[in-house]
N, C-alpha and C positions, 0 to 999 in steps of 0.2 A: 655505319659509314667510313669510320676508321679503317676498316678491315678490307674495305672493296678496293681501294687504289692499291695497297701493296700486293692483293691477289690478283688484280689486273696486271700489274708490273711483273709479276712472278709469271703469270700465264704467257705473256708476250716474250719476256726474256727466254723462257724456255723453250718456248715454241721456236725462236729463232736459232737456239742451239740444235734442237731437233732438225730443223731444216737445214742447217750447214752440214751436220753429220750424215743423215738419212737421204736427203735430197730427192724425194718422191712423194708423191701424193699428199701436197701441202695442206689441202683441207682435212684430210685425216690426221696428219700431225697436229694441227690446231685443235681439233676436236679432242685428240688424246691428251694434248697439253691442257686443255680445259678439265677433262676428266682427272688426270694425275693430280692436278694442283688443286681443285676443288676437294680432294681428299686429303692432302697433306697439309695445304696451307691453313686452313682453319684450324685442324687438329694441332698443328705447330704453335699457333697463336694461342690457343686454350691452354697448352702445357706450358707456354711461356708466361702467361698470366698467373699460373700456380707456383712461379718462381725456380722452374727447371733451367738449368745453364743452356744458354743460347747456342753454344757450339755443340752440346750433347743432342740438342732438338735438331740442329742442322744434321748431324751425323745419322741420326734416325730419319730423318727424312730422305737423305741420300741413300740410305739402304733400303727403306720402302720403294722409293723410286726406281732402284736397280730391278727389282721384281717386278714392278709394273710395267716398266720399258720391256723386259724381258717377254714377258707373257702378252702384253696388249699389242707390241710392235713387232713381236716375234724376231727379236734380236737374240744375238749370241751373248753369253755372258760378259766377255770382254768389252764388246760395243756397249752394252747396257751399263757397264761399272764407269767407262770413260764419259759416256753421254751424260749419265747422271751427276758425276763428280763435277763435270764443267758447267752443266745447267744449274746445279745448286750454287756452285761458286758464284757464278754471274748474278744469279737471282739474289744471292745473299750480298754481294756487293751493291747492286741495284736498290737495295733497302736502304742504303745509307744516303741516297739521291732524293 
């Protein structure tokens, strides 16, 4: 249960970022937000529980999400990087709420 609330917050916050930048097919954006974050969020939590630095984990999640956004949403590299950076920054900040 402790991991469900942060996962939901991450999915929703990143979906909002995707929606602002991409502005089309919101159902698919929500679906991809679920897919991307159910891959990266639990993995990040497992690695964090092993004592790995939080900023390193966030950087790795950011990097992985660049590729996921690029290929799942068929974005160019620049947009994938920008969206991943902003989405991860916002979800990171939401983790403190």
